[in-house]
N, C-alpha and C positions, 0 to 999 in steps of 0.2 A: 564601426568602432564603438566600444562600450563607453557609456557616459562616465566621465570622471566623478568619483564620489568625494563627498566632503567628510573628512575624517572626524571633524568635531561633531557633526550631525550624527554620523554613524555611532560614535561613542555615546552620545546623549541618548540615542535610541536604545543602545545596549544597556545603559544604566537604568533607563525607564523600565525595560523588561525585567531586569534583575530585581528592581523594587516591587514590581507586580508579582513576580515569583515569590519573593519574601513574604508579601502580604497574603498571598494565597495559602502559604504553608502555615498561616495562623489558624486556619480552619481545616476540618476534616475534608478529605478528597471528595467524598460523595456530596457534601454541601457545596463545594466548588463546582461540581458537575451540574448540579441543579442551577447554579448561577450561570454557568456556561450555556445551558439550555435557554434561559431567559434572554441572554445576549443573542443567541442564535435566532430566537423569535423576533427580536427587535430588528436585526439585520435583514431577516427574511421580509419583514414588513416594509422597510425603507429602500431596500436594494432591488429595484424592479428588474434590472438586467439579469442578475443571477437567479432571482426567483423565477422569471419566465423561462430561462434556460433549463432549470431543473424540472419545471412543469412540462416543458416541451419534450425533454428526453424521457421522462416517465410516461407521458402519453404515447410516445412512439414505442417504448419498450413494453408497455402494458396496455394495449388498445382496449381491452375489456374492463379495465379498472374504472370504477365510478369516479367522476370528477372530484367529489369531496375527498375520496381516499387518495387520489393523485396529489391534491394540495396538502393533505396530511403527511404523505411520504416526502414531499418536497420540503416541507417545514422541518421534519425530522432530519432530513439530510443536511440542512443548514445547521441544525443543532449539533449534529455529530462532528461537524468541522471544528467547532469551538470546544467540544468535549475532548476531542483528540489532542489539542494543544495543552489543555489542563493535565491530561493523563501523561503526556510526555514529561511535564515538569515534576510529576510525582513518581515516575517509574523507578528512578534510582533510590528513592527513599523507601519504597514499599516492596519492590521485587528483589529479594535476596535469596541466597541458597536456603536459608532457614524459614522463609516466609512465603515463597512463591505459591505454595499449594493452597494458601488461604484465598487466593485471587484467581487461580487458574484451574480450569477443568479441561483435561486433555481428552480428545476424542479421536479414535483410530490413529494414534500416534506411535504405537509400539513398533511398527515396522520401520518408521523413520528413525526413531531412537536407536534401533538395532543397527541401521546402516551408519549412523553417526558414530556409534561405538566401535564398529568393526573397521571402518575406514578402508574398505576394500577397493573403493572407487570414489570419485568425486560425486558431488550431489548439487543439483540446481533446484532451488526452492522458489516458487512464484506465488504471488498473490495479487490482489487488486486494491483500489482505493476504497476499502470497505472496513467498517469497524475501526480498530486500531491496527493498521497493517504493519506497524513496527513492533508490536508487542511480542509476537512469536519469536522473532530473532533475539529480542532482549531476554526473554525467558530462557531460551537455549543457552545464551551467554551466561546467565546466572547459574545454570546447571553445569557449567564447565565446558561447554562445547564452543570451540572457536569458530564463530560464524562471521561471514562477510556480507555486506549489502551495498548495492550501488545507490548512490545519492547525488543530487546536484547541490553544490555548495550554495549557501544563501548569499545574496548580494552584499549584505552587511558583514564584513569580515569578523567583527567582534562578536556579533550574535552567532555567526556561523561557528566560530571556534568554541564558544561556550556550549551550544547545543550539540555539536559533534562530540564534545567531551562527555556530555550527559549520556548520549546514545552509546558511547563506547566504554563507559565506565565498567561494565561487567563483562567485557570481552567481545561484544558485538562491534566489529570494526567496519567503518564506512569507507568505501572507495569512491572517489570522485569520478564522475562520468568520463572526464578527460583522460584519466589514468587507467580506465578500465581495460582498454585494449591490450595493455601489457600485463596487468596484474591478474586479470581473471583467468587466462589460460594457465598461468603459473599455479594458481590456487587449485584448479581442477587437476592439473598434473600431479599435485601433491596430495590428491584425494581429499581436498577440502570441500566445504559447503559454502555456496554463495547464493544470496537471495536477490530477486528482482521484483519490483512492482511492475507487473506485466500488462497493465491496461493503459499504457501511455500511447498517445497519438504519435505515429511514426512518420507522418508526412507522406508526400507523394511517392517516396521510394520504398515504403513499407509493403508488406504483404497484406492484402485485404481479405479478412475472414468475417464470418457472421458473428455478430454480438448484439443480442436483443433485437433480432430481426433486421438489422442494418449492417452494411459492410463497414468494418472498422479497420483503419490502417494500423498494423501491428509490427513491431520490430522483428526482424529476421534473426537477430543475434542469438536469442535464447535457443531456438531450434538448431541453428548452425553449430553452436557450442556443444549441445547435447549430442549431435551427430558426430562432430569431430572427435570428442573425447569419450564417446560411447557411455554416457552417464544418464541415470534416470532423472526425471523431472517430477518434483513433488508439488502438487497444487494444494496450498494450505490457506487457512483463514484464521482470523482472531475476531470473534463475534462478541460484542458487548452484551452483557446480561442485565436486563431490567434497568438500563441506563445508570448502572453503578460501576465502580472500579472492580469489575469481576468479568472474566472472559472465558469463553469456550474457544480453545485453541485446537483446531482439528485438521486432519488430512482429508481432503475431498477426493483426490485421485493421485495415482502414481503412474507415470508414463515410462515404461521400461524400453530399453533399446530393441528388445524383441518385438515390441508392439509396432514399431515403424519399419522393421527390417524388410518386410515384403510389400511395403506401400509403394505405389508408382510415383508418388510425390511426397516423400517423407517430411519435408519441411512444412508443407501445407497441412499435412496430417497432424504433426506435432502442434503447430500454432493454433489450428482450429480446435484441437482437443483440449488444450489448457485454457483457451479462451472460453469454450463452452462450459468447462468446469467452473471457471470463475463466475460465469453467468448463473450456473446452477446454485452456487452457495449464496449469491446475492439475492436470488429469488426467495430464499428462506426468510429474509428480513430486508426488503428493499430500502427501508428508511435509513439503513446504515451505510448505504453507498453514497459516494460523492457525485450526485447527479449534476452539480454545477461544473464538473470536470468536462473539458472540451474533447471528449473521447472520439467524437465523430466529425471533428473539424475537417480533416482531409477526406476528399471524396475520390472514388475511382475516376479514371480518365473519361471525360465526356459527361460526367454527372455534376450538375450544378450544386453549389453549397446551399444548405438549408438555413432558414432563419434560426438565430441563436447558436449556430455552430461556429 
C-alpha cells in the first residue's frame, strides 16, 4: 500500500520549487547551468552511494578507460542530472516556433520529419537517459507535431501537475504509465507518434539484451507494439553542446518492419538493435548519460546481483 501523503507538506514543497524557479529566471539560462554543474560537483563529493554506483557502471562499461577519466565521466554524469532539471524549467520560455532554431541543431532528422508530416503509419520513438531526453519531443511539439510520451507521475501531486503542464505546453502530451495500455494502441492506430525512454530496468520478466557488455532487463512492450502495428522505431537523442542550452537532436537509427520480417526471433532482434543503438550514441559523450541509473539492477536467472546494482 502506498504511504499516505501529507497535503500541507506537498504544497509547501510545490511552493518552494516555484520560488526556486522564479529565482532562476532572474538569470540567463547558461549562468544557471553553470550553477547546476557546481551543485552536481557538490553532490558528487558528498553522496558516496551514487558516486560509487556511477563509477562502478562506467568501469564495467568502459574497462579500458583510465581511472581518472572514469571519475571525470562520473562527475559529469552527476552534473548533467542537475542541468537537466534547470533546462526543463526554461524550455517553455526559450523553445517556441520562432526561436527553436537558435538552440537546436538537427542531424539526420529529415526522414523522421517526412514520416511525421505524411502520417502514413504510426511511429515509435525511443531514447535513453542521456543529455536532455525530453528535449526532442518538446521541439517537435513546438514545430506543430502532436507527440506523446510515456511518463511516471511524480509522487507530489502539486509538483506533478505543474511540471506536466510545463512539458505539455507546446503540444507534447504525457501519458501516465498506468493508462498507457489503453491509450498507446489507439495513438498508433491513428498514425500518431509516441516516445519511450527505453533504457528502464524491466525487472525479472523483461527480455535480457546486451548493453555495455552486460545483460540488461528491457521492456518487451516497445518491440511488441512495433510488431503488432507494423510501425518503424526511431532511435533518437538530444545531446547537450558545450554544457550550454544548445542541443544536437539527431536520429541514430530507424528500424523498419522489413528489418525484422525474416528474423527467427523478431522481438529479441528489435530490442537488441535499439538498445545497441542507444549504447552507440552514449559512447559519443559518456558523461551525458545517467550512470547513477540502476539499469542493471535485475539479473538473469541464476546470476547474483552485483555491488551498487
